[in-house]
C-alpha positions as CSV (number, residue, x, y, z in Angstrom):
1,M,224.2,101.2,199.7
2,L,227.6,102.1,198.1
3,Y,228.8,98.6,198.5
4,N,226.0,97.1,196.9
5,S,226.6,99.3,193.9
6,I,230.0,98.5,193.6
7,R,229.6,94.7,194.0
8,W,227.0,95.7,190.8
9,I,229.2,97.2,189.1
10,V,231.8,94.3,189.5
11,L,229.3,91.3,188.9
12,C,228.9,93.4,185.5
13,L,232.6,93.8,184.5
14,I,232.9,90.0,185.5
15,G,230.2,88.9,183.2
16,L,231.2,90.7,180.1
17,Y,234.6,89.1,180.7
18,L,233.5,85.8,180.4
19,A,230.5,87.0,177.5
20,S,233.9,88.1,175.5
21,C,235.9,84.8,176.6
22,T,233.1,82.7,175.7
23,N,232.0,84.4,172.7
24,P,234.9,85.6,170.9
25,P,234.4,87.6,167.5
26,A,232.8,85.5,164.5
27,Q,235.5,84.1,162.2
28,Y,235.2,83.6,158.3
29,D,237.7,82.9,155.7
30,I,237.5,86.2,153.9
31,I,235.2,89.7,154.9
32,I,234.9,92.5,152.6
33,Q,234.3,95.6,154.2
34,N,232.9,98.8,153.9
35,G,231.8,98.5,150.3
36,T,228.3,99.3,148.5
37,V,226.6,96.5,147.9
38,Y,224.7,95.5,144.9
39,D,222.9,92.4,145.8
40,G,222.0,91.4,142.6
41,T,218.1,91.9,142.8
42,G,217.9,95.1,141.5
43,N,217.2,97.2,144.9
44,A,219.1,100.0,145.7
45,P,222.3,99.6,147.1
46,Q,223.7,99.6,150.6
47,V,227.1,99.8,152.3
48,A,227.8,96.7,154.3
49,D,229.8,94.0,154.6
50,I,230.2,90.2,153.6
51,G,231.3,87.4,155.3
52,I,232.7,83.8,153.3
53,I,233.4,81.2,154.7
54,G,234.4,78.0,152.7
55,R,232.8,78.5,149.3
56,R,229.4,80.1,150.7
57,I,228.4,83.5,152.0
58,D,227.9,83.3,155.9
59,T,226.7,86.6,156.4
60,V,225.9,89.9,154.9
61,G,225.6,93.1,157.1
62,D,227.8,94.8,159.7
63,L,231.4,92.7,160.5
64,S,232.6,95.6,162.3
65,Q,233.9,93.0,165.3
66,A,234.7,89.9,163.4
67,E,237.9,89.0,162.3
68,A,238.8,86.8,159.0
69,A,242.1,85.4,157.2
70,T,241.6,88.0,154.6
71,V,240.0,91.0,154.8
72,I,239.0,93.5,151.9
73,D,238.6,97.0,152.0
74,A,236.7,97.5,149.4
75,S,235.7,101.7,150.5
76,G,234.5,103.6,147.7
77,L,234.1,100.4,145.7
78,A,230.8,98.6,143.8
79,V,230.5,94.5,145.2
80,A,228.2,92.6,143.1
81,P,227.6,88.7,142.5
82,G,229.9,87.5,140.0
83,F,229.0,88.4,136.4
84,I,227.2,85.5,134.1
85,N,228.4,85.4,130.7
86,M,225.1,84.4,128.9
87,L,226.5,83.2,125.7
88,S,230.3,81.9,125.9
89,W,232.5,80.0,123.1
90,A,234.9,79.6,125.8
91,A,234.9,75.6,126.3
92,Y,238.1,74.9,124.2
93,P,240.4,78.1,124.8
94,L,239.9,77.1,128.4
95,L,241.0,73.4,128.1
96,E,244.2,75.2,126.6
97,D,244.4,77.9,129.3
98,G,242.1,77.6,132.4
99,R,242.9,81.6,133.3
100,S,239.7,82.5,131.6
101,M,242.1,86.0,131.9
102,S,239.7,88.1,129.3
103,G,236.7,87.2,131.2
104,I,237.5,87.3,134.9
105,K,239.1,90.9,134.2
106,Q,235.2,91.8,133.2
107,G,234.3,90.0,136.5
108,V,232.9,87.1,134.6
109,T,232.4,84.2,137.2
110,L,230.2,82.1,134.8
111,E,230.5,81.3,131.4
112,V,227.9,79.2,129.6
113,F,228.2,77.5,126.5
114,G,226.1,75.4,123.7
115,E,225.1,77.6,121.1
116,G,224.5,75.0,118.7
117,S,227.7,73.1,119.5
118,S,228.5,71.8,123.0
119,L,231.7,69.7,124.6
120,G,229.5,66.4,124.0
121,P,228.1,63.9,123.6
122,V,231.0,63.1,121.3
123,S,230.8,59.9,118.5
124,E,233.4,57.3,117.6
125,A,233.4,59.0,114.4
126,A,234.2,62.6,115.6
127,K,236.8,61.6,118.0
128,E,238.3,59.5,115.0
129,R,238.4,62.7,113.1
130,A,240.1,64.4,115.9
131,L,242.5,62.1,115.7
132,E,243.6,62.5,111.9
133,D,243.8,66.5,113.1
134,G,246.3,65.4,115.9
135,D,243.7,65.9,118.8
136,T,242.9,63.7,121.1
137,I,239.2,64.3,122.8
138,A,239.1,62.6,126.1
139,W,235.4,62.1,126.6
140,T,232.5,60.7,125.0
141,T,229.4,62.3,127.1
142,F,228.2,65.5,127.9
143,G,228.3,65.7,131.6
144,E,232.4,64.4,130.8
145,G,233.2,67.0,129.0
146,L,232.3,69.9,131.5
147,Q,233.5,67.9,133.9
148,H,237.2,67.1,131.6
149,L,237.0,70.9,131.5
150,V,236.6,71.7,135.5
151,D,239.4,68.8,136.4
152,Q,241.7,70.5,134.3
153,G,241.6,73.4,136.2
154,V,239.5,76.5,135.2
155,A,239.0,80.3,137.5
156,T,235.7,80.7,136.2
157,N,232.6,78.2,137.1
158,V,231.2,76.6,133.6
159,A,227.5,75.5,132.4
160,S,226.4,74.5,129.2
161,F,223.3,73.6,127.0
162,V,223.8,70.7,124.6
163,G,224.1,71.7,121.1
164,A,221.6,70.8,118.8
165,T,223.8,70.4,115.7
166,T,225.8,68.3,118.2
167,I,223.1,65.9,118.5
168,R,222.6,65.9,114.3
169,V,226.2,65.3,113.9
170,H,226.6,62.4,116.4
171,E,223.7,61.0,114.7
172,L,223.9,62.3,110.8
173,G,227.2,63.9,110.2
174,Y,226.9,66.7,107.9
175,E,224.3,65.3,105.5
176,D,221.6,67.6,104.5
177,R,218.4,65.4,105.5
178,A,216.3,64.4,108.3
179,P,216.4,61.9,110.5
180,N,214.0,58.8,110.0
181,E,212.4,57.7,113.1
182,T,214.8,55.4,114.9
183,E,217.7,58.3,114.4
184,L,215.0,60.7,115.9
185,T,214.5,58.5,118.9
186,R,218.0,57.7,119.5
187,M,219.1,62.1,119.3
188,Q,216.4,62.6,121.8
189,E,217.9,60.2,124.2
190,L,220.6,62.1,123.7
191,V,219.4,65.0,125.0
192,R,217.7,63.2,127.7
193,Q,221.0,61.6,128.8
194,A,222.6,65.0,128.7
195,M,219.6,67.3,130.5
196,E,220.1,64.5,133.4
197,E,224.0,64.9,133.1
198,G,223.3,68.9,133.9
199,A,222.6,70.8,131.0
200,L,220.8,73.4,131.0
201,G,218.4,72.9,128.0
202,L,219.0,73.0,124.3
203,G,220.9,75.1,121.9
204,S,220.5,76.2,118.4
205,S,222.3,77.8,116.0
206,L,220.2,77.8,112.8
207,I,222.1,79.6,110.0
208,Y,225.1,77.5,109.7
209,A,225.5,74.5,108.2
210,P,224.6,71.4,109.1
211,A,222.4,73.1,111.7
212,F,220.5,74.7,109.1
213,Y,219.5,71.4,107.5
214,A,217.5,70.9,110.8
215,S,213.9,71.7,110.3
216,T,211.6,73.1,112.4
217,E,209.5,69.4,113.9
218,E,213.2,68.2,114.5
219,L,214.1,70.9,117.0
220,I,210.0,70.6,118.5
221,A,211.1,67.3,118.9
222,L,214.6,67.7,120.7
223,A,212.9,70.6,122.7
224,K,210.2,68.4,124.3
225,V,213.1,66.5,126.3
226,A,214.8,69.2,127.4
227,A,211.1,70.4,128.4
228,E,210.7,67.5,130.8
229,Y,213.7,68.6,132.7
230,D,212.8,72.2,133.1
231,G,215.1,73.2,130.4
232,K,215.4,76.0,128.3
233,Y,215.1,76.5,124.3
234,I,218.1,78.9,123.6
235,S,218.4,79.9,119.8
236,H,220.6,81.9,117.0
237,L,217.9,82.2,114.8
238,R,218.0,80.9,111.8
239,S,217.5,84.4,110.2
240,E,218.5,87.9,112.2
241,G,218.3,89.8,108.7
242,D,215.6,89.3,105.8
243,N,213.8,86.8,107.5
244,F,214.3,88.1,111.1
245,E,210.4,88.1,111.6
246,Q,209.9,84.6,110.3
247,A,212.8,83.5,112.2
248,V,211.1,84.9,115.6
249,N,208.0,83.5,114.7
250,E,209.6,79.6,113.9
251,L,211.0,80.0,117.7
252,F,207.7,80.9,118.9
253,T,206.4,77.6,117.2
254,I,209.0,75.7,119.1
255,A,208.5,77.1,122.5
256,Q,204.8,76.5,122.1
257,E,205.1,73.5,120.7
258,A,207.4,71.7,123.1
259,D,206.0,73.7,125.9
260,I,209.8,75.0,126.6
261,A,210.8,78.9,127.7
262,A,212.9,80.3,124.9
263,E,215.5,82.6,124.4
264,I,217.2,84.8,121.3
265,Y,220.4,84.2,121.5
266,H,222.5,88.0,120.4
267,L,219.1,89.5,119.4
268,K,219.6,92.4,116.6
269,A,218.4,92.9,113.8
270,A,221.3,92.9,110.9
271,G,221.5,94.8,107.7
272,E,220.6,98.3,107.4
273,R,217.6,97.3,105.3
274,N,216.6,95.5,108.2
275,W,217.1,97.8,111.1
276,P,213.4,99.1,110.9
277,K,212.2,95.3,111.6
278,L,213.4,95.8,115.5
279,D,210.4,97.1,116.5
280,R,208.2,95.3,114.9
281,V,209.9,92.2,116.7
282,L,209.6,94.0,120.0
283,A,206.5,94.0,119.5
284,K,205.9,90.1,119.1
285,I,208.0,89.3,122.1
286,D,205.9,91.8,124.4
287,S,202.7,90.2,123.2
288,A,203.7,86.6,123.6
289,R,205.0,87.4,127.1
290,Q,201.9,88.9,128.2
291,A,200.5,85.5,126.4
292,G,202.1,84.2,129.3
293,M,204.8,82.5,127.0
294,G,208.8,82.3,128.5
295,I,210.2,84.4,126.0
296,S,213.7,86.7,126.6
297,T,216.9,87.6,124.8
298,N,220.0,88.1,125.2
299,M,222.8,90.6,123.6
300,Y,226.3,91.8,123.1
301,N,226.7,95.7,123.1
302,Y,228.4,96.0,119.8
303,V,227.3,97.3,116.3
304,A,229.5,94.3,114.7
305,A,228.9,90.8,114.8
306,S,231.5,88.1,114.7
307,T,231.2,84.8,113.1
308,G,233.2,83.2,109.8
309,L,233.2,83.6,106.1
310,D,230.8,80.5,105.7
311,A,228.2,83.3,106.8
312,T,228.6,84.6,103.3
313,M,228.1,81.3,101.4
314,P,224.7,79.0,100.9
315,P,224.7,76.4,103.4
316,W,224.3,73.0,100.2
317,V,228.2,73.9,99.3
318,Q,228.8,73.4,102.9
319,E,227.0,69.9,103.0
320,G,229.7,66.9,104.5
321,G,232.1,69.5,106.4
322,T,234.9,71.4,105.9
323,Q,236.7,69.5,103.1
324,A,233.9,68.6,101.3
325,W,232.7,72.4,101.1
326,V,236.2,73.3,100.2
327,E,236.8,70.7,97.3
328,R,233.4,71.8,96.2
329,L,234.7,75.5,95.4
330,Q,237.3,74.3,93.6
331,E,235.1,72.9,90.7
332,P,234.2,75.5,88.3
333,T,230.9,75.3,87.8
334,I,230.2,74.8,91.8
335,R,231.9,78.2,91.8
336,Q,230.3,80.3,89.5
337,Q,226.7,79.0,91.3
338,V,227.9,80.1,94.6
339,I,229.1,83.5,93.2
340,A,225.6,83.8,92.0
341,E,223.9,83.7,95.0
342,M,226.6,85.4,97.2
343,E,226.1,88.3,94.9
344,S,222.2,87.8,95.1
345,D,220.3,89.9,97.5
346,T,217.0,87.4,97.4
347,N,218.1,84.4,99.2
348,E,216.7,81.6,101.5
349,W,219.4,81.9,103.6
350,E,221.2,84.5,105.6
351,N,223.5,86.1,103.4
352,F,226.4,88.0,105.1
353,L,227.7,89.5,102.5
354,Q,224.5,91.4,101.4
355,L,223.6,92.3,104.8
356,A,227.3,93.9,105.6
357,G,226.0,96.0,102.4
358,D,229.6,96.5,101.4
359,A,232.9,94.7,101.4
360,D,234.3,97.2,104.0
361,N,232.0,96.5,106.3
362,I,233.6,92.7,105.8
363,L,236.9,92.7,108.6
364,L,239.6,89.5,108.6
365,V,240.1,88.8,111.9
366,E,241.5,84.9,112.5
367,F,243.7,82.7,109.6
368,D,244.7,78.8,110.3
369,Q,247.0,79.2,107.7
370,N,250.3,81.3,108.5
371,S,250.8,82.4,104.7
372,L,247.5,84.3,104.7
373,K,248.2,85.9,108.4
374,Q,249.1,89.3,106.5
375,Y,245.5,90.0,106.2
376,V,245.0,90.1,109.5
377,G,243.0,93.4,110.2
378,Q,241.8,93.9,106.7
379,T,238.3,94.2,105.0
380,V,237.8,92.0,101.8
381,A,237.5,95.2,99.8
382,E,241.3,96.1,100.2
383,I,242.1,92.4,99.7
384,A,239.4,92.5,96.7
385,K,241.3,95.2,95.3
386,K,244.8,94.4,95.5
387,R,243.9,91.1,94.0
388,G,242.0,92.6,91.1
389,M,238.8,90.3,91.9
390,S,235.4,91.0,93.2
391,P,234.5,90.3,97.0
392,A,232.5,87.1,95.8
393,E,235.3,85.6,93.9
394,T,237.9,86.5,97.1
395,I,236.0,85.2,99.3
396,I,236.3,81.8,98.0
397,D,239.7,82.1,97.4
398,L,240.5,83.1,100.9
399,V,238.6,79.8,102.1
400,V,240.3,77.6,100.0
401,Q,244.0,78.8,100.5
402,N,243.0,78.6,104.2
403,E,241.9,74.9,103.7
404,G,238.8,76.2,106.1
405,D,236.6,78.9,107.5
406,I,238.5,82.2,108.4
407,G,237.1,84.6,111.8
408,T,235.3,87.5,110.1
409,V,233.7,90.5,112.2
410,Y,230.5,92.0,110.1
411,F,229.7,95.7,111.0
412,L,225.7,94.9,110.6
413,M,223.7,96.6,113.3
414,N,223.4,100.4,114.8
415,E,223.6,102.2,117.7
416,D,220.2,103.3,118.2
417,N,219.1,99.5,118.4
418,V,221.8,98.6,120.6
419,K,220.5,101.3,123.0
420,K,216.7,100.2,122.5
421,Q,217.6,96.8,123.3
422,I,219.9,97.3,126.5
423,K,216.8,99.0,128.0
424,L,214.8,96.1,127.2
425,P,213.7,94.5,131.1
426,Y,214.4,90.8,129.9
427,M,217.6,91.2,128.5
428,T,220.8,90.0,129.5
429,F,224.3,89.8,128.1
430,G,227.0,87.4,127.0
431,S,230.0,88.4,125.3
432,D,229.5,85.6,121.9
433,A,233.0,84.9,122.5
434,R,235.8,83.0,123.8
435,S,238.3,83.9,127.4
436,I,241.5,84.0,126.3
437,A,244.9,85.7,127.5
438,A,246.1,89.0,126.2
439,E,249.8,86.9,124.7
440,G,251.5,84.3,123.2
441,K,249.7,82.4,119.9
442,N,246.6,84.8,120.6
443,L,248.3,88.0,119.2
444,E,249.1,86.2,116.1
445,S,245.3,86.8,115.1
446,S,242.7,89.8,115.8
447,T,239.5,88.9,117.5
448,H,236.1,90.7,118.1
449,P,236.6,93.4,120.8
450,R,233.7,91.7,122.6
451,T,236.4,89.4,124.0
452,Y,237.7,91.7,126.2
453,G,235.4,94.0,126.8
454,N,231.3,93.3,126.6
455,F,230.6,93.5,130.2
456,A,233.2,96.4,131.0
457,R,231.4,98.2,128.5
458,L,227.7,97.6,129.8
459,L,229.4,99.0,132.8
460,G,231.3,102.0,131.6
461,K,229.7,103.1,127.9
462,Y,226.0,102.6,128.7
463,V,225.6,102.5,132.7
464,R,227.9,105.5,133.6
465,E,228.5,107.8,130.6
466,E,225.7,107.5,129.1
467,Q,223.2,106.6,131.5
468,V,221.0,103.9,129.5
469,I,220.5,101.9,132.2
470,S,221.2,102.2,136.3
471,L,224.0,100.4,137.8
472,E,222.0,98.6,140.1
473,E,220.1,97.5,137.2
474,A,222.7,96.3,134.6
475,I,224.0,93.9,138.0
476,H,220.9,92.5,138.0
477,R,220.6,91.7,134.3
478,L,224.3,90.3,134.6
479,T,223.8,88.1,137.9
480,G,220.1,87.8,139.3
481,L,217.8,87.7,136.0
482,S,220.6,85.5,134.4
483,A,221.1,82.9,137.0
484,Q,216.6,82.7,136.8
485,K,216.4,82.3,133.3
486,L,219.2,79.7,133.4
487,N,217.2,77.7,136.2
488,I,219.8,77.8,138.3
489,Q,220.2,77.6,142.1
490,E,222.3,79.8,144.8
491,R,224.3,82.0,142.5
492,G,223.8,85.5,140.7
493,K,222.5,87.1,144.3
494,L,224.7,88.1,147.6
495,A,223.0,86.8,150.2
496,P,223.5,84.1,153.2
497,G,223.5,80.4,152.1
498,F,224.9,81.6,148.0
499,Y,227.8,80.5,146.6
500,A,230.5,82.9,147.1
501,D,230.9,84.3,143.3
502,V,231.6,88.1,144.2
503,V,233.1,90.9,142.2
504,I,234.5,94.1,143.4
505,F,235.0,97.2,141.0
506,N,235.5,100.7,140.7
507,P,232.1,102.2,138.9
508,A,233.7,105.2,138.4
509,T,236.9,103.4,135.9
510,I,235.6,100.3,134.8
511,Q,235.9,100.6,131.1
512,D,236.6,98.5,127.9
513,K,239.2,99.1,126.6
514,A,239.7,96.6,123.5
515,T,238.9,98.2,119.9
516,F,238.6,96.7,116.4
517,E,241.5,98.1,115.4
518,E,243.5,96.6,119.1
519,P,241.4,94.1,120.5
520,H,243.7,92.4,122.3
521,Q,243.1,95.1,125.8
522,Y,242.1,94.2,129.3
523,S,239.0,96.2,130.5
524,E,240.1,98.3,133.1
525,G,238.4,99.1,136.8
526,M,238.0,95.3,138.3
527,V,239.4,95.2,141.1
528,H,238.7,91.5,142.9
529,A,236.5,88.6,141.6
530,I,236.2,86.0,144.0
531,V,234.8,82.7,142.7
532,N,233.3,79.6,144.8
533,G,235.3,81.8,147.9
534,T,238.6,81.8,146.3
535,P,240.2,85.0,144.7
536,V,241.1,84.8,141.5
537,L,241.4,88.4,140.9
538,K,243.5,90.3,143.6
539,N,244.3,94.0,143.1
540,S,243.3,93.2,139.1
541,E,246.0,90.7,139.3
542,H,245.1,87.2,138.6
543,T,246.1,84.6,141.2
544,G,246.6,81.6,139.3
545,A,243.8,79.8,141.1
546,T,240.8,78.0,139.4
547,P,238.7,77.4,141.5
548,G,235.6,76.9,139.0
549,M,232.5,74.3,139.3
550,F,230.8,72.3,136.9
551,V,227.4,74.5,137.4
552,K,224.6,72.1,136.2
553,G,220.7,72.6,135.3
554,P,217.4,71.6,136.9
555,G,217.6,68.3,135.4
556,Y,221.1,66.9,136.8
557,Q,220.4,63.6,138.5
558,E,223.5,62.5,140.6
559,K,224.7,58.6,139.7
560,E,225.0,56.4,142.2
561,A,229.1,55.0,142.5
562,I,229.2,51.6,141.3
């Protein structure tokens, strides 16, 4: 009996030894251990490990017996899918510096372009204009532009809508007229080509010339093509101020007529006199959603907007492009007419001089001419006082002296509305800014602090400090919900098979540091960022890696190699 027991024990030990030889510990490229995992769905977090092989997540669970080339201890830290910047102007800055410093320092692993303008399609006329300015455009189509960016090397993934303005300029230049039937057909074909090359949908930006010249019917015609490919229509509305509600109605009309989901970009009620309109607009959106329309919104988390001084002038004076605009402003009769419209509070166009309420609320941040950089960080009111001129006269003279537009911050919104918007279950977030480094030539100009702080501000100020929404809800909006809206697959969630876009941060310390006075300050609290399985941020420092991919939309059709 004793012999049989000993024999059984020996056999068991031999079996265990053989099993350990034939089933060694699982091997991963990266294991993230002991982190509090927020999977992007909005579900409550759980402490778990994540195993990454190649570009993708392989396992979420207990990997205490597994091995990896790289092990990251995330004890006490939040682990989440990489954040999606729903509205980015990083395309051209990334061509110059692919590190995406201000974005990756906040955990952004996907930058989405295309509010009105996109990298392509590019006409021959546009290439010639670029050459005259000393630039070379090395691509022609929408898809070629995005692929060129990735081939240059970018730290983050990139995706884009095709810009309705870019399409219009391609066929009509900067003229204030409707396309004829032939031109409109060509414009639709350009949208079709962009959708098949990976565009997420169609983007418009309707307060600016020449986008302002497009009719609702023109936009419907283009949006119908995007809808054929399950794309989305996104829009900077024709008005966020005095005609806010009418502009929302136009978006609804385009969405209904084109049978397309639509998103209001950077939702806001601009100008104090328009702040009460937000509640009425939100009621409109709720009603539309209840009726089955796919209407949604995104925002940046500040009370100030940022664009150019062009937003203080009527679109008609800007017809023909920058040079024509500057030349017109120097004609005395036109100058007086423009001043009269700028100083009028009743206009059919979006007048940011009036919406700001006071020239003290217009902060100048970026000039092209070195002679004007002395004014960086000053308000229009301050400069007007020094020059002994009215704000409107000062703005016109500055644009003429700069030989073009000037980067500007406008204080237009209020904090109560910002918090009200953050609470909306369909709200996602975009910086409406570039992704740049706090170094070199960038320091010669100022910028809006959202460039460096939009996402960290959400998690620090509005989640941790003011508890406007929970951390799991905020992460869901930044990840899973954003991916769902964009109709992109295998991103936005921590799950097996998904691309390994992963961020690890300290929820107790993550915070924006950038201010309007000193905007070139990186956010704090983001510890690690992994893009497509490659570490890009390690212990809060950039690794120099550029593993970003061109994330294509639902209509993408891979072309056969010739």
